[in-house]
N, C-alpha and C positions, 0 to 999 in steps of 0.2 A: 489866157490863164484862167484858173479856176474861179477867180474872184467874180466873174460874171454870174456864176451860179450861186453866189453867197446869198443866203436868205436873211431877211430882216429879223425873222423870229426864230427859226430853227437852226441850232448849231449842228444837229445830227438828223439826217433824214435817211431812213432805210425802207426799201420797198422790195418785197418778195424774195428775201435772202434765203438761199438754200445751200446746205453743205452736207454731203453724204460721206460717211466712212464705211465703205462696203455696203452692207444691207442697212446700216444704221443711218437714219436721217437725224443728224445732230441739229440741223436747222431745217425747218420744213415750211418755208415761206413766211418769214418774219417781217412785219411792218413796224416801224418805230419812229417816233419823233421826239427829240429833246429840245425844248425851248432854250434859247440863249440865257445864260445866267441862272439856270435852275438845276435841280438834281432830279434825274429820273431814276427811280429804283426798279431794277429788273429782278423780280422775286421768283424763286422756284427751287425745287429740290435738286440734289446732285443728279447730273446726267440730263438736266432739262435743256441744256444747250447754251447756258449763260457764258461759259468760258469760250466756247466756239464763236459766239457772237462777238465778244470782245476781240478775239484774235483776228476775225475777219475785218473788223473796223480799225484794227491797228496795222493792217496790211501784213500780218505775220502769216496768215493763210489766205488762199484765194477762194472765194465762194464759187459754187458750181452754177449759180444763177442768181439773178436779182441785182439791184443797184443800191449804192449807198454814197452819200456825200457827208463829209465831216469838215466843219469850219470852211465850207464852200469848195472843198476839193473832192474830186471823184476818187473813191477807194481804188478802183481798177486802173484809171487812166493817169492819176496824179499821185502815186504812192509817195514819191520823195517829198513833195510839198506838204502832203498830209502828215507825214511823220513828224515834220517840224512843228505842226500845230497841236500835237497831242502829247499827253503824258500818260504813262501806264504804271499802275501799282498792282501787283498780283498778290496771290495768297502767301507767297513765300518770297522773302527778301532777295532782290536780284543784284545785290551789291557784292563786291569782292571782299571776303572775310579777312584776307591777309593785309589789305590796305587799311589805312585809318579812315575815319568818317570823312575828314577833310579831303584826303587824296581821292576817295571815291567820287565826291561831288566835283572836284576840280577836273578829274579825268572825263567825267560825263560832259561837263561844260566844254572842254576842248574837242571832244568827239562831235559836239553839236556846233562846232566852228566858232565858238566864242573866242575872243582874243585872250591871251594869258591874263591880262589885267581884269577883263570882264569875268572870266571863269573864276579867278581868285575872289573877287568881290561878291560874286553870286554865291559861291560856296560859303563864305563868311556870313553873308546875310541869312541864308537858309538855315545854317547851323544855329544861329542866334534865334531865329524864329521858331525852330523846333526844339529849343532848350537843349541843344547838344554841344554848345560851345566848350564846356568843360571836358567833354569826351572827344573833342575834335581830333586830337592827335593819337588817340588810342586805336589799336587795331579793332576792326568790327567784331572779330572773334570774341572779344571781351564784353560786347554789348549785351544787355538784357533783351528779351523778346520785344518789349515795348520800344526800346531805343532803336532796335533794328527796323521796326515798322515805321517809326518816325523818320529814320534816315532814308528808308525806301520812298516815303512820301516826298521828302525833300528832293531826292534824286529825280523823281518824276516831274518836279516843278522847275528844274534848272533852266529849261528852255522857255519858261513862262508860257505854258500851254494854254491855248484857248479852250481846249476840251480835255478833261482829265477822266481816264477810265479807272475806276476802283473795282477790281475783281475780288470779291469776298475779302475786303481789306482787314477785317478784324477776326477772321477765323483763328481760333486757338488762343486768342489774347485774354488776359484776365480783365475783369470789369473796369478796373481803374484805368488801365492802358487803353481799353476800348473807348472809354469816355474821352481820353486825351486825343485819340485819333478823330473821334467825332467832332470835338471842338475845333480841331485844325481844319477839317473839311468844311465846317460851317464858315470859318474865317475865309477860306479860299473862295467859297461861293459869294460871300459878302464882297469880296474883291472883284467879282465879275466872272470867275471861272465857271464853265459849264461842266457838270459832272454826270457821268453814266456809272451808276453803282449797281453791281450785282451782289446779291446777298441771299442767305437762307434765314437771316434773323429778322423776326417780326419787328423787334424793338428798333433795330438799325434802320429799317425802311421807314418806320414811323418817325424816328428822330431826324432823319436827313432828307427824305424825299418829299417833293411837293406833288409829284405824279408817280403812279405805279403802273408797271406792266407785269402781269403774271405769266410766266412761261412754264410749259410742261411738255416734255417729249418733243422739243423743237418747235412748238407752236405757241403763239400768243393766245391765251385763253381768257384774259380779262385785262382791262385797262381803265384808268381813271384816277381821281384823287383818292387819298387814303380813306376819308370819310365816305366818299362816293362808293368805293368798293365795299366798304363795310355795310353800307345801306343796301347794297345789292342782295346781301344775304337775306334781308327782310326781317330777320329775327332780332328782337331786342329782349333783354332780360329785365324784368321789373323787380326791384328790391323793395320789400315792405318790412319796415321795422316797427313792431308793436311797442307800446309803452311798457307792457308786461310780457317778458319772454315766455312765461309759462303758457301764454295763449297760442304760441306758435303751432303746436300739433293740432289744436282745434281749428285754427285758421286754415291749415293745409287740408284738413278733413272737409271743412265747409266748401272749399273750392272744388275738391274731388266730387263731393256729393251734389254739387250744384247742377251737374250735367251740362254745364257750358262747354262748348267745343274747345279743346286744347288746354283746358285749365287743370287737367289731372296731373300735369308734369311738375307741380310745385315741389320745390326742395327746401327742407328746413335745415338751416345751419345754426344749431343751438349756440355754439361758441360765439358767433357774431351777433346772435339775436336777430337774425334776418330770415325772411322767407323769400326765396328766389322763384319767380314765375316767368316762364318763357311766353312772350306774347308776340303776335304777328300784326296786330292792328291797334289803332287808338280806341276802337270800340271795345276790344278785349280789356284794355287798360281800364277804361271807365267801368266796365262790368265788374272787374276784380275789386276796385275801390268801393263801388256801390254795394256789392255783396258783403264785403267785410264790415262796412259801416252799418248795414242793415242787421248784421249779426251782433252788433254792439262791441266790436273790437276797436279799442282806441289805438290809433296809429301815430307814431312820433315822426316817422320819416318815410318818404316814397321817392325812389329815383329809378332812372333807366340807364342801362349800359348798352352801347353799341358792341357788336361782336369783335373779337380779336382778329387779326389778319390770318391767324391759323384757322379760325372758324370760316373765314371767307374762302380760304383755299379748299377747305373741306367741302363747303357748299358748292364750289365750282367744279371740283374734280372728283369728289367722293373719297378723297384720300387726305390724310393729315400731312402737314409739312414736316419733314425731319427737322428736329431741333437740336441734334447732337452738336456739342462744341467742337469736337475733333472730327470733322468730316473728311473723308478721303478726297484726294484731288479728283476733279471732274474728268472730262474726256481726255484721254492720252493722245492729244492731237499732235 
């Protein structure tokens, strides 16, 4: 059985995964590891290959090349066992609208070979956990978007999956509902579930993921911790707040006229009373502070910001990440 290949540390191991659709390489040799009990965020724009990756790892489509094991099972050789170890929540609710929330969960439990009693108790427990008990007997047709998404998450957990795939789980949700979904995912991870999260949202990746993999056009272009990837960009922004806002233009002028490399890009934000200076090194930081002090500018606050994930993506690919809330469905696989 597949248990022989079970890793002590990685719940998901992917090597050289390739999937072509005609001329399009949806996956072009992807390597990926997800440590047990952690969230790996797979970040990238529409068409990057995120959904194809999840479909391959769910045994819904067969890759053209490469290997993958999930929860110790081989994607190609042990699809039946693997399916029992995973849960999948997509961008759009996969439940039956005509059935009630409870009926949906009970039916999925029975399809997963739970006994009638176990399917009933599991449905009750998950409706309670996702605050859907009051709506349990109503047809899903009457549910709000947030309730639908919570039911979808509950459905993916009926079989107590070791590994949960969340494919753009909050696309199109309002901020309050998005936060509810995030809270629930954090609770699952605290309970020991391993999560593979695909997303286009910077904030989502920062909220949930401990490690990030950035994909673009079917390839992994960067990986690491959130702060690690931000640091890769190299750029930090120095925020300088003078005691007297009226000095801001003179401070910006002093930096520009100093002739010091890279300091001409200072931006004055009068409303905030702050001067923003892009810096690449600690030496530059010291030079800015020293210069302003020498010119007699009294400073009340100095701070530095690491770049956003959007800036990280821009630095790696030369393109901005799309941040539209209503993104079209990815590959029509």
